[in-house]
N, CA, C and O of each residue as an XYZ file, in Angstrom:
276
protein
N      39.260    -11.069   -115.229
C      38.735     -9.749   -115.489
C      39.340     -8.763   -114.485
O      39.506     -9.077   -113.306
N      39.654     -7.610   -114.962
C      40.277     -6.601   -114.106
C      39.247     -5.982   -113.163
O      38.109     -5.705   -113.542
N      39.690     -5.776   -111.919
C      38.807     -5.141   -110.950
C      38.806     -3.639   -111.167
O      39.831     -3.041   -111.492
N      37.649     -3.046   -110.984
C      37.540     -1.602   -111.141
C      37.874     -0.920   -109.830
O      37.482     -1.373   -108.754
N      38.603      0.173   -109.939
C      38.911      0.971   -108.759
C      37.716      1.843   -108.422
O      36.964      2.245   -109.311
N      37.539      2.136   -107.147
C      36.470      3.095   -106.818
C      36.861      4.481   -107.329
O      38.043      4.826   -107.331
N      35.893      5.268   -107.759
C      36.226      6.600   -108.287
C      36.810      7.503   -107.198
O      36.470      7.395   -106.020
N      37.691      8.386   -107.630
C      38.297      9.346   -106.703
C      37.291     10.470   -106.463
O      36.732     11.029   -107.406
N      37.074     10.786   -105.212
C      36.087     11.812   -104.890
C      36.631     13.204   -105.219
O      37.843     13.415   -105.209
N      35.743     14.144   -105.507
C      36.179     15.525   -105.776
C      36.902     16.156   -104.588
O      37.799     16.978   -104.775
N      36.518     15.778   -103.371
C      37.203     16.324   -102.179
C      38.653     15.877   -102.131
O      39.527     16.647   -101.732
N      38.920     14.630   -102.538
C      40.289     14.125   -102.564
C      41.113     14.880   -103.594
O      42.254     15.256   -103.327
N      40.546     15.098   -104.755
C      41.250     15.836   -105.808
C      41.530     17.257   -105.343
O      42.630     17.772   -105.542
N      40.539     17.892   -104.723
C      40.726     19.253   -104.208
C      41.807     19.300   -103.141
O      42.622     20.223   -103.125
N      41.823     18.324   -102.255
C      42.843     18.274   -101.209
C      44.233     18.100   -101.813
O      45.191     18.704   -101.331
N      44.358     17.289   -102.853
C      45.649     17.106   -103.517
C      46.121     18.392   -104.201
O      47.301     18.738   -104.140
N      45.202     19.085   -104.842
C      45.559     20.340   -105.523
C      45.989     21.391   -104.501
O      46.995     22.072   -104.700
N      45.241     21.525   -103.419
C      45.581     22.505   -102.387
C      46.903     22.143   -101.719
O      47.735     23.013   -101.464
N      47.090     20.865   -101.440
C      48.364     20.428   -100.877
C      49.531     20.719   -101.805
O      50.605     21.122   -101.357
N      49.318     20.514   -103.098
C      50.354     20.832   -104.074
C      50.672     22.319   -104.117
O      51.837     22.705   -104.213
N      49.650     23.145   -104.048
C      49.873     24.593   -104.035
C      50.649     25.027   -102.796
O      51.538     25.875   -102.877
N      50.313     24.447   -101.662
C      51.021     24.801   -100.426
C      52.475     24.339   -100.487
O      53.379     25.077   -100.093
N      52.705     23.116   -100.981
C      54.084     22.633   -101.122
C      54.878     23.490   -102.100
O      56.050     23.785   -101.864
N      54.244     23.887   -103.195
C      54.900     24.761   -104.167
C      55.267     26.103   -103.521
O      56.359     26.626   -103.744
N      54.353     26.652   -102.727
C      54.621     27.912   -102.042
C      55.774     27.796   -101.058
O      56.601     28.702   -100.961
N      55.836     26.690   -100.329
C      56.946     26.477    -99.390
C      58.254     26.333   -100.154
O      59.285     26.849    -99.722
N      58.221     25.637   -101.284
C      59.417     25.456   -102.111
C      59.931     26.802   -102.644
O      61.130     27.080   -102.598
N      59.027     27.613   -103.138
C      59.421     28.930   -103.657
C      59.912     29.822   -102.516
O      60.896     30.544   -102.675
N      59.243     29.777   -101.382
C      59.660     30.591   -100.236
C      61.047     30.171    -99.744
O      61.857     31.018    -99.366
N      61.318     28.866    -99.748
C      62.647     28.400    -99.344
C      63.706     28.902   -100.324
O      64.794     29.304    -99.909
N      63.398     28.883   -101.602
C      64.337     29.399   -102.592
C      64.583     30.885   -102.425
O      65.716     31.347   -102.564
N      63.548     31.628   -102.131
C      63.701     33.072   -101.911
C      64.543     33.327   -100.664
O      65.389     34.221   -100.651
N      64.307     32.537    -99.616
C      65.047     32.743    -98.366
C      66.525     32.395    -98.533
O      67.388     33.091    -97.999
N      66.822     31.328    -99.266
C      68.205     30.890    -99.401
C      68.987     31.666   -100.448
O      70.181     31.908   -100.273
N      68.330     32.062   -101.540
C      69.052     32.690   -102.643
C      68.708     34.155   -102.860
O      69.329     34.821   -103.689
N      67.734     34.661   -102.130
C      67.329     36.045   -102.302
C      68.149     36.987   -101.445
O      68.846     36.568   -100.521
N      68.054     38.255   -101.763
C      68.761     39.281   -100.999
C      68.018     39.574    -99.699
O      68.633     39.730    -98.644
N      66.697     39.647    -99.785
C      65.874     39.999    -98.631
C      65.179     38.747    -98.099
O      64.362     38.168    -98.816
N      65.466     38.308    -96.882
C      64.814     37.099    -96.357
C      63.324     37.272    -96.080
O      62.607     36.282    -95.941
N      62.851     38.504    -96.000
C      61.409     38.712    -95.810
C      60.610     38.370    -97.064
O      59.383     38.276    -97.019
N      61.299     38.187    -98.160
C      60.614     37.773    -99.385
C      59.929     36.427    -99.223
O      58.880     36.181    -99.820
N      60.524     35.552    -98.412
C      59.904     34.244    -98.155
C      58.572     34.412    -97.433
O      57.614     33.692    -97.713
N      58.515     35.352    -96.515
C      57.264     35.608    -95.802
C      56.215     36.145    -96.771
O      55.045     35.770    -96.696
N      56.626     37.006    -97.661
C      55.693     37.563    -98.649
C      55.135     36.451    -99.533
O      53.937     36.427    -99.815
N      55.989     35.536    -99.969
C      55.535     34.427   -100.801
C      54.532     33.565   -100.042
O      53.484     33.215   -100.584
N      54.841     33.222    -98.803
C      53.936     32.381    -98.022
C      52.601     33.073    -97.746
O      51.550     32.433    -97.776
N      52.642     34.357    -97.483
C      51.397     35.104    -97.253
C      50.556     35.140    -98.523
O      49.338     34.973    -98.462
N      51.185     35.353    -99.662
C      50.446     35.390   -100.934
C      49.822     34.034   -101.249
O      48.673     33.963   -101.685
N      50.570     32.968   -101.033
C      50.023     31.622   -101.266
C      48.877     31.360   -100.296
O      47.851     30.803   -100.687
N      49.040     31.755    -99.044
C      47.974     31.573    -98.064
C      46.711     32.330    -98.423
O      45.609     31.795    -98.308
N      46.863     33.569    -98.856
C      45.692     34.345    -99.280
C      45.027     33.722   -100.497
O      43.799     33.666   -100.573
N      45.828     33.254   -101.450
C      45.273     32.641   -102.654
C      44.470     31.393   -102.312
O      43.331     31.243   -102.754
N      45.056     30.505   -101.532
C      44.369     29.266   -101.164
C      43.149     29.576   -100.286
O      42.092     28.971   -100.462
N      43.289     30.501    -99.357
C      42.165     30.863    -98.504
C      41.007     31.465    -99.274
O      39.849     31.144    -99.008
N      41.311     32.336   -100.227
C      40.264     32.958   -101.041
C      39.576     31.908   -101.907
O      38.356     31.932   -102.074
N      40.357     30.998   -102.451
C      39.819     29.926   -103.272
C      38.874     29.045   -102.453
O      37.786     28.701   -102.916
N      39.287     28.684   -101.245
C      38.423     27.873   -100.377
C      37.164     28.634    -99.976
O      36.088     28.045    -99.874
N      37.293     29.932    -99.748
C      36.124     30.750    -99.419
C      35.126     30.762   -100.576
O      33.919     30.647   -100.363
N      35.631     30.899   -101.793
C      34.739     30.871   -102.957
C      34.057     29.518   -103.106
O      32.864     29.455   -103.404
N      34.798     28.444   -102.903
C      34.195     27.111   -102.997
C      33.145     26.902   -101.916
O      32.099     26.304   -102.170
N      33.415     27.386   -100.726
C      32.451     27.249    -99.626
C      31.180     28.050    -99.921
O      30.072     27.583    -99.659
N      31.346     29.249   -100.463
C      30.192     30.077   -100.816
C      29.380     29.414   -101.918
O      28.150     29.457   -101.889
N      30.046     28.806   -102.880
C      29.355     28.129   -103.963
C      28.556     26.943   -103.431
O      27.431     26.705   -103.872
N      29.124     26.205   -102.495
C      28.417     25.066   -101.919
C      27.197     25.503   -101.122
O      26.180     24.809   -101.125
N      27.280     26.635   -100.442
C      26.122     27.150    -99.700
C      24.988     27.519   -100.641
O      23.819     27.265   -100.351
N      25.346     28.129   -101.784
C      24.311     28.511   -102.745
C      23.612     27.283   -103.328
O      22.411     27.327   -103.593
N      24.346     26.191   -103.531
C      23.740     24.983   -104.084
C      22.824     24.308   -103.070
O      21.843     23.674   -103.459
N      23.120     24.430   -101.784
C      22.306     23.771   -100.768
C      20.984     24.484   -100.529
O      20.029     23.855   -100.072
N      20.902     25.740   -100.816
C      19.665     26.505   -100.552
C      18.649     26.311   -101.632
O      17.559     26.881   -101.565
């Protein structure tokens, strides 16, 4: 009989998604820096990805606080 794997926790899935978004942002920023005209475009991409991920985490944290009360 096949053994069952333990279920993947939601925190693990969230960490993988956030890690993927950050890696994607670094990949796009590297492309902008190497192939773009303006090298500051890479900084803009990284700042936008950082704000997006930070805002998303802030919303999740606020949602968790509301559930605990």
